[in-house]
VMD Tcl script that builds the backbone (N, CA, C; Angstrom):
set m [mol new atoms 342]
animate dup $m
set s [atomselect $m all]
$s set {name element resname resid chain x y z} {
  {N N MET 1 A 76.285 3.192 1.034}
  {CA C MET 1 A 75.255 4.132 1.415}
  {C C MET 1 A 74.304 3.435 2.378}
  {N N SER 2 A 73.874 4.148 3.384}
  {CA C SER 2 A 73.018 3.559 4.410}
  {C C SER 2 A 71.615 3.303 3.879}
  {N N ARG 3 A 70.928 2.402 4.550}
  {CA C ARG 3 A 69.542 2.095 4.171}
  {C C ARG 3 A 68.643 3.326 4.320}
  {N N THR 4 A 68.921 4.139 5.333}
  {CA C THR 4 A 68.139 5.357 5.550}
  {C C THR 4 A 68.311 6.311 4.375}
  {N N ARG 5 A 69.543 6.473 3.926}
  {CA C ARG 5 A 69.828 7.359 2.783}
  {C C ARG 5 A 69.155 6.827 1.517}
  {N N ILE 6 A 69.195 5.528 1.311}
  {CA C ILE 6 A 68.549 4.928 0.141}
  {C C ILE 6 A 67.041 5.125 0.215}
  {N N ALA 7 A 66.463 4.959 1.399}
  {CA C ALA 7 A 65.022 5.172 1.560}
  {C C ALA 7 A 64.654 6.617 1.272}
  {N N GLN 8 A 65.497 7.549 1.702}
  {CA C GLN 8 A 65.248 8.966 1.407}
  {C C GLN 8 A 65.300 9.232 -0.090}
  {N N LEU 9 A 66.287 8.640 -0.763}
  {CA C LEU 9 A 66.384 8.800 -2.213}
  {C C LEU 9 A 65.154 8.215 -2.908}
  {N N ASN 10 A 64.690 7.075 -2.425}
  {CA C ASN 10 A 63.495 6.457 -3.001}
  {C C ASN 10 A 62.291 7.386 -2.875}
  {N N ARG 11 A 62.086 7.941 -1.689}
  {CA C ARG 11 A 60.937 8.831 -1.457}
  {C C ARG 11 A 61.021 10.092 -2.306}
  {N N ARG 12 A 62.219 10.635 -2.448}
  {CA C ARG 12 A 62.377 11.877 -3.213}
  {C C ARG 12 A 62.345 11.616 -4.715}
  {N N SER 13 A 62.749 10.434 -5.144}
  {CA C SER 13 A 62.826 10.131 -6.575}
  {C C SER 13 A 61.505 9.653 -7.156}
  {N N ALA 14 A 60.696 8.973 -6.380}
  {CA C ALA 14 A 59.463 8.383 -6.907}
  {C C ALA 14 A 58.559 9.402 -7.606}
  {N N PRO 15 A 58.298 10.571 -7.016}
  {CA C PRO 15 A 57.448 11.546 -7.725}
  {C C PRO 15 A 58.068 12.039 -9.037}
  {N N LEU 16 A 59.392 12.143 -9.071}
  {CA C LEU 16 A 60.062 12.573 -10.297}
  {C C LEU 16 A 59.896 11.533 -11.393}
  {N N PHE 17 A 60.130 10.266 -11.036}
  {CA C PHE 17 A 59.981 9.197 -12.028}
  {C C PHE 17 A 58.529 9.077 -12.480}
  {N N ALA 18 A 57.600 9.248 -11.568}
  {CA C ALA 18 A 56.180 9.189 -11.932}
  {C C ALA 18 A 55.836 10.312 -12.910}
  {N N ALA 19 A 56.324 11.513 -12.630}
  {CA C ALA 19 A 56.045 12.643 -13.512}
  {C C ALA 19 A 56.682 12.455 -14.882}
  {N N LEU 20 A 57.843 11.842 -14.914}
  {CA C LEU 20 A 58.544 11.640 -16.180}
  {C C LEU 20 A 58.104 10.373 -16.907}
  {N N GLY 21 A 57.192 9.631 -16.305}
  {CA C GLY 21 A 56.747 8.364 -16.875}
  {C C GLY 21 A 55.719 8.503 -17.986}
  {N N ASP 22 A 55.563 9.673 -18.528}
  {CA C ASP 22 A 54.599 9.910 -19.595}
  {C C ASP 22 A 55.335 10.540 -20.777}
  {N N PRO 23 A 55.148 10.022 -21.996}
  {CA C PRO 23 A 55.867 10.568 -23.154}
  {C C PRO 23 A 55.606 12.057 -23.402}
  {N N THR 24 A 54.393 12.502 -23.169}
  {CA C THR 24 A 54.082 13.922 -23.373}
  {C C THR 24 A 54.846 14.782 -22.386}
  {N N ARG 25 A 54.889 14.357 -21.127}
  {CA C ARG 25 A 55.616 15.132 -20.127}
  {C C ARG 25 A 57.118 15.125 -20.411}
  {N N LEU 26 A 57.631 13.997 -20.892}
  {CA C LEU 26 A 59.051 13.961 -21.272}
  {C C LEU 26 A 59.330 14.966 -22.389}
  {N N GLN 27 A 58.426 15.039 -23.338}
  {CA C GLN 27 A 58.580 15.987 -24.436}
  {C C GLN 27 A 58.532 17.429 -23.933}
  {N N LEU 28 A 57.646 17.705 -23.002}
  {CA C LEU 28 A 57.559 19.051 -22.425}
  {C C LEU 28 A 58.840 19.408 -21.672}
  {N N VAL 29 A 59.369 18.468 -20.903}
  {CA C VAL 29 A 60.618 18.714 -20.166}
  {C C VAL 29 A 61.760 18.950 -21.151}
  {N N LEU 30 A 61.786 18.192 -22.230}
  {CA C LEU 30 A 62.827 18.375 -23.237}
  {C C LEU 30 A 62.761 19.782 -23.822}
  {N N ARG 31 A 61.559 20.241 -24.143}
  {CA C ARG 31 A 61.407 21.604 -24.661}
  {C C ARG 31 A 61.858 22.640 -23.635}
  {N N LEU 32 A 61.445 22.445 -22.410}
  {CA C LEU 32 A 61.784 23.409 -21.363}
  {C C LEU 32 A 63.271 23.379 -20.999}
  {N N SER 33 A 63.927 22.260 -21.234}
  {CA C SER 33 A 65.340 22.145 -20.854}
  {C C SER 33 A 66.249 23.003 -21.726}
  {N N ALA 34 A 65.691 23.649 -22.742}
  {CA C ALA 34 A 66.481 24.571 -23.567}
  {C C ALA 34 A 66.897 25.804 -22.777}
  {N N GLY 35 A 66.286 25.991 -21.598}
  {CA C GLY 35 A 66.702 27.077 -20.726}
  {C C GLY 35 A 65.881 28.348 -20.854}
  {N N LYS 36 A 64.871 28.332 -21.699}
  {CA C LYS 36 A 64.020 29.508 -21.856}
  {C C LYS 36 A 62.701 29.292 -21.145}
  {N N GLU 37 A 61.977 30.375 -20.964}
  {CA C GLU 37 A 60.611 30.281 -20.443}
  {C C GLU 37 A 59.656 30.184 -21.623}
  {N N TYR 38 A 58.597 29.398 -21.441}
  {CA C TYR 38 A 57.612 29.199 -22.493}
  {C C TYR 38 A 56.205 29.378 -21.940}
  {N N SER 39 A 55.329 29.833 -22.808}
  {CA C SER 39 A 53.913 29.907 -22.460}
  {C C SER 39 A 53.270 28.551 -22.757}
  {N N ILE 40 A 52.045 28.375 -22.289}
  {CA C ILE 40 A 51.314 27.135 -22.567}
  {C C ILE 40 A 51.135 26.960 -24.072}
  {N N SER 41 A 50.834 28.036 -24.774}
  {CA C SER 41 A 50.642 27.964 -26.225}
  {C C SER 41 A 51.921 27.493 -26.911}
  {N N GLN 42 A 53.045 28.058 -26.517}
  {CA C GLN 42 A 54.315 27.663 -27.124}
  {C C GLN 42 A 54.638 26.205 -26.833}
  {N N LEU 43 A 54.381 25.772 -25.605}
  {CA C LEU 43 A 54.676 24.386 -25.242}
  {C C LEU 43 A 53.743 23.407 -25.946}
  {N N GLY 44 A 52.533 23.836 -26.244}
  {CA C GLY 44 A 51.556 22.967 -26.884}
  {C C GLY 44 A 51.717 22.833 -28.385}
  {N N GLU 45 A 52.571 23.691 -28.985}
  {CA C GLU 45 A 52.764 23.630 -30.437}
  {C C GLU 45 A 53.255 22.246 -30.864}
  {N N GLY 46 A 52.553 21.672 -31.837}
  {CA C GLY 46 A 52.946 20.370 -32.365}
  {C C GLY 46 A 52.442 19.189 -31.559}
  {N N LEU 47 A 51.796 19.433 -30.440}
  {CA C LEU 47 A 51.245 18.353 -29.640}
  {C C LEU 47 A 49.769 18.186 -29.980}
  {N N ALA 48 A 49.311 16.972 -29.997}
  {CA C ALA 48 A 47.895 16.695 -30.285}
  {C C ALA 48 A 47.086 16.776 -28.993}
  {N N LEU 49 A 47.222 17.915 -28.306}
  {CA C LEU 49 A 46.541 18.120 -27.027}
  {C C LEU 49 A 45.877 19.488 -27.012}
  {N N SER 50 A 44.800 19.569 -26.271}
  {CA C SER 50 A 44.172 20.870 -26.039}
  {C C SER 50 A 45.038 21.663 -25.060}
  {N N ARG 51 A 44.737 22.919 -24.941}
  {CA C ARG 51 A 45.426 23.768 -23.966}
  {C C ARG 51 A 45.244 23.209 -22.555}
  {N N GLN 52 A 44.049 22.706 -22.261}
  {CA C GLN 52 A 43.775 22.119 -20.948}
  {C C GLN 52 A 44.609 20.855 -20.730}
  {N N GLY 53 A 44.793 20.071 -21.795}
  {CA C GLY 53 A 45.620 18.864 -21.687}
  {C C GLY 53 A 47.067 19.201 -21.381}
  {N N VAL 54 A 47.584 20.210 -22.061}
  {CA C VAL 54 A 48.960 20.657 -21.800}
  {C C VAL 54 A 49.066 21.160 -20.366}
  {N N THR 55 A 48.088 21.931 -19.935}
  {CA C THR 55 A 48.077 22.472 -18.569}
  {C C THR 55 A 48.100 21.350 -17.541}
  {N N LYS 56 A 47.334 20.302 -17.789}
  {CA C LYS 56 A 47.302 19.150 -16.867}
  {C C LYS 56 A 48.691 18.535 -16.723}
  {N N HIS 57 A 49.374 18.336 -17.842}
  {CA C HIS 57 A 50.721 17.756 -17.788}
  {C C HIS 57 A 51.705 18.697 -17.104}
  {N N LEU 58 A 51.581 19.976 -17.367}
  {CA C LEU 58 A 52.468 20.947 -16.728}
  {C C LEU 58 A 52.255 20.973 -15.222}
  {N N ARG 59 A 51.023 20.813 -14.799}
  {CA C ARG 59 A 50.716 20.788 -13.361}
  {C C ARG 59 A 51.406 19.603 -12.680}
  {N N VAL 60 A 51.399 18.438 -13.333}
  {CA C VAL 60 A 52.068 17.254 -12.775}
  {C C VAL 60 A 53.570 17.512 -12.653}
  {N N LEU 61 A 54.158 18.087 -13.691}
  {CA C LEU 61 A 55.594 18.388 -13.658}
  {C C LEU 61 A 55.924 19.418 -12.580}
  {N N GLU 62 A 55.041 20.388 -12.412}
  {CA C GLU 62 A 55.271 21.413 -11.387}
  {C C GLU 62 A 55.136 20.827 -9.985}
  {N N GLN 63 A 54.167 19.964 -9.779}
  {CA C GLN 63 A 54.005 19.329 -8.462}
  {C C GLN 63 A 55.210 18.462 -8.108}
  {N N ALA 64 A 55.848 17.890 -9.113}
  {CA C ALA 64 A 57.054 17.090 -8.879}
  {C C ALA 64 A 58.286 17.966 -8.688}
  {N N GLY 65 A 58.139 19.271 -8.910}
  {CA C GLY 65 A 59.251 20.194 -8.721}
  {C C GLY 65 A 60.166 20.336 -9.926}
  {N N LEU 66 A 59.800 19.716 -11.049}
  {CA C LEU 66 A 60.651 19.750 -12.234}
  {C C LEU 66 A 60.562 21.061 -13.013}
  {N N ILE 67 A 59.452 21.749 -12.862}
  {CA C ILE 67 A 59.289 23.038 -13.532}
  {C C ILE 67 A 58.687 24.034 -12.552}
  {N N GLN 68 A 58.803 25.308 -12.896}
  {CA C GLN 68 A 58.184 26.381 -12.121}
  {C C GLN 68 A 57.426 27.279 -13.084}
  {N N SER 69 A 56.383 27.883 -12.568}
  {CA C SER 69 A 55.620 28.808 -13.388}
  {C C SER 69 A 55.573 30.169 -12.709}
  {N N ARG 70 A 55.338 31.166 -13.529}
  {CA C ARG 70 A 55.151 32.517 -13.007}
  {C C ARG 70 A 54.252 33.257 -13.985}
  {N N TRP 71 A 53.486 34.175 -13.442}
  {CA C TRP 71 A 52.587 34.970 -14.271}
  {C C TRP 71 A 53.350 36.140 -14.858}
  {N N GLU 72 A 53.149 36.335 -16.147}
  {CA C GLU 72 A 53.698 37.495 -16.841}
  {C C GLU 72 A 52.557 38.086 -17.666}
  {N N GLY 73 A 52.043 39.189 -17.205}
  {CA C GLY 73 A 50.870 39.759 -17.876}
  {C C GLY 73 A 49.681 38.835 -17.700}
  {N N ARG 74 A 49.119 38.397 -18.817}
  {CA C ARG 74 A 47.945 37.524 -18.761}
  {C C ARG 74 A 48.266 36.060 -19.021}
  {N N GLU 75 A 49.530 35.719 -19.084}
  {CA C GLU 75 A 49.862 34.317 -19.342}
  {C C GLU 75 A 50.834 33.764 -18.318}
  {N N ASN 76 A 50.759 32.472 -18.169}
  {CA C ASN 76 A 51.655 31.751 -17.276}
  {C C ASN 76 A 52.881 31.346 -18.084}
  {N N ARG 77 A 54.064 31.575 -17.544}
  {CA C ARG 77 A 55.319 31.202 -18.197}
  {C C ARG 77 A 55.954 30.076 -17.391}
  {N N TYR 78 A 56.498 29.089 -18.084}
  {CA C TYR 78 A 57.068 27.913 -17.434}
  {C C TYR 78 A 58.551 27.810 -17.736}
  {N N ARG 79 A 59.285 27.326 -16.736}
  {CA C ARG 79 A 60.720 27.087 -16.913}
  {C C ARG 79 A 61.102 25.797 -16.199}
  {N N TYR 80 A 62.131 25.167 -16.730}
  {CA C TYR 80 A 62.676 23.925 -16.175}
  {C C TYR 80 A 63.550 24.238 -14.971}
  {N N VAL 81 A 63.514 23.370 -13.968}
  {CA C VAL 81 A 64.338 23.517 -12.762}
  {C C VAL 81 A 65.339 22.349 -12.768}
  {N N PRO 82 A 66.520 22.558 -13.357}
  {CA C PRO 82 A 67.463 21.444 -13.536}
  {C C PRO 82 A 67.908 20.778 -12.241}
  {N N GLU 83 A 68.021 21.549 -11.156}
  {CA C GLU 83 A 68.485 20.946 -9.898}
  {C C GLU 83 A 67.459 19.980 -9.303}
  {N N ALA 84 A 66.231 20.040 -9.776}
  {CA C ALA 84 A 65.191 19.155 -9.246}
  {C C ALA 84 A 65.415 17.698 -9.632}
  {N N ILE 85 A 66.192 17.464 -10.662}
  {CA C ILE 85 A 66.420 16.100 -11.135}
  {C C ILE 85 A 67.504 15.391 -10.309}
  {N N ALA 86 A 68.194 16.118 -9.450}
  {CA C ALA 86 A 69.300 15.561 -8.668}
  {C C ALA 86 A 68.924 14.314 -7.861}
  {N N PRO 87 A 67.787 14.276 -7.158}
  {CA C PRO 87 A 67.459 13.049 -6.425}
  {C C PRO 87 A 67.304 11.829 -7.333}
  {N N ALA 88 A 66.713 12.017 -8.495}
  {CA C ALA 88 A 66.550 10.896 -9.428}
  {C C ALA 88 A 67.911 10.453 -9.961}
  {N N ALA 89 A 68.778 11.408 -10.257}
  {CA C ALA 89 A 70.125 11.068 -10.728}
  {C C ALA 89 A 70.899 10.308 -9.655}
  {N N ALA 90 A 70.784 10.749 -8.400}
  {CA C ALA 90 A 71.462 10.056 -7.296}
  {C C ALA 90 A 70.913 8.643 -7.127}
  {N N TYR 91 A 69.605 8.500 -7.275}
  {CA C TYR 91 A 68.993 7.177 -7.174}
  {C C TYR 91 A 69.525 6.268 -8.274}
  {N N LEU 92 A 69.580 6.765 -9.504}
  {CA C LEU 92 A 70.070 5.962 -10.625}
  {C C LEU 92 A 71.549 5.599 -10.451}
  {N N GLU 93 A 72.322 6.496 -9.854}
  {CA C GLU 93 A 73.722 6.189 -9.565}
  {C C GLU 93 A 73.821 5.037 -8.571}
  {N N GLN 94 A 72.924 5.026 -7.572}
  {CA C GLN 94 A 72.911 3.926 -6.602}
  {C C GLN 94 A 72.548 2.604 -7.278}
  {N N VAL 95 A 71.542 2.645 -8.133}
  {CA C VAL 95 A 71.138 1.434 -8.863}
  {C C VAL 95 A 72.299 0.937 -9.717}
  {N N GLU 96 A 72.956 1.865 -10.399}
  {CA C GLU 96 A 74.102 1.505 -11.233}
  {C C GLU 96 A 75.207 0.861 -10.403}
  {N N ALA 97 A 75.485 1.422 -9.235}
  {CA C ALA 97 A 76.532 0.874 -8.357}
  {C C ALA 97 A 76.176 -0.537 -7.901}
  {N N HIS 98 A 74.900 -0.761 -7.576}
  {CA C HIS 98 A 74.484 -2.114 -7.162}
  {C C HIS 98 A 74.652 -3.111 -8.306}
  {N N TRP 99 A 74.250 -2.723 -9.519}
  {CA C TRP 99 A 74.391 -3.621 -10.673}
  {C C TRP 99 A 75.858 -3.859 -11.009}
  {N N ASP 100 A 76.682 -2.822 -10.929}
  {CA C ASP 100 A 78.111 -2.994 -11.183}
  {C C ASP 100 A 78.709 -3.994 -10.204}
  {N N ALA 101 A 78.342 -3.885 -8.935}
  {CA C ALA 101 A 78.856 -4.808 -7.917}
  {C C ALA 101 A 78.367 -6.225 -8.181}
  {N N ALA 102 A 77.093 -6.378 -8.551}
  {CA C ALA 102 A 76.542 -7.709 -8.837}
  {C C ALA 102 A 77.232 -8.330 -10.051}
  {N N LEU 103 A 77.458 -7.549 -11.075}
  {CA C LEU 103 A 78.128 -8.073 -12.271}
  {C C LEU 103 A 79.581 -8.436 -11.981}
  {N N LEU 104 A 80.238 -7.670 -11.143}
  {CA C LEU 104 A 81.612 -7.990 -10.755}
  {C C LEU 104 A 81.657 -9.304 -9.983}
  {N N ARG 105 A 80.696 -9.491 -9.066}
  {CA C ARG 105 A 80.637 -10.768 -8.324}
  {C C ARG 105 A 80.393 -11.932 -9.277}
  {N N LEU 106 A 79.517 -11.745 -10.255}
  {CA C LEU 106 A 79.246 -12.798 -11.231}
  {C C LEU 106 A 80.491 -13.091 -12.061}
  {N N GLN 107 A 81.174 -12.065 -12.483}
  {CA C GLN 107 A 82.402 -12.247 -13.273}
  {C C GLN 107 A 83.432 -13.032 -12.471}
  {N N ARG 108 A 83.622 -12.668 -11.216}
  {CA C ARG 108 A 84.594 -13.380 -10.368}
  {C C ARG 108 A 84.198 -14.845 -10.178}
  {N N PHE 109 A 82.899 -15.070 -9.992}
  {CA C PHE 109 A 82.413 -16.444 -9.834}
  {C C PHE 109 A 82.687 -17.258 -11.088}
  {N N VAL 110 A 82.366 -16.717 -12.247}
  {CA C VAL 110 A 82.579 -17.434 -13.517}
  {C C VAL 110 A 84.058 -17.682 -13.737}
  {N N GLU 111 A 84.880 -16.687 -13.481}
  {CA C GLU 111 A 86.322 -16.839 -13.676}
  {C C GLU 111 A 86.921 -17.856 -12.714}
  {N N SER 112 A 86.410 -17.921 -11.512}
  {CA C SER 112 A 86.939 -18.894 -10.544}
  {C C SER 112 A 86.502 -20.307 -10.883}
  {N N ALA 113 A 85.411 -20.466 -11.618}
  {CA C ALA 113 A 84.915 -21.785 -11.997}
  {C C ALA 113 A 85.639 -22.339 -13.222}
  {N N LEU 114 A 86.368 -21.491 -13.911}
  {CA C LEU 114 A 87.065 -21.943 -15.129}
  {C C LEU 114 A 88.356 -22.610 -14.829}
}
mol reanalyze $m
mol bondsrecalc $m
mol representation Tube
mol addrep $m
């Protein structure tokens, strides 16, 4: 993969990793990944956060493109956007490929020294 492509993956992945770098936000994404839409109240159930705290975390996830919201009546409904995780997955695949190659080189070096 070219350096330009890797740089693009880095730029697109960084906001996703930053948004997912919080345990509360990970928990919210896990709830939303069930494929249903949820209100703020439903998402906040069982969390030791105020409604405003939940809203703050949802805003970060939405800015990263991981979730979308829409108004339904008087409440905001949130849903997970599974395709948004693709840049982060591609980045992790690149990291995995680099480590696999490095480990293979190390294995060959050790085997040749024996």
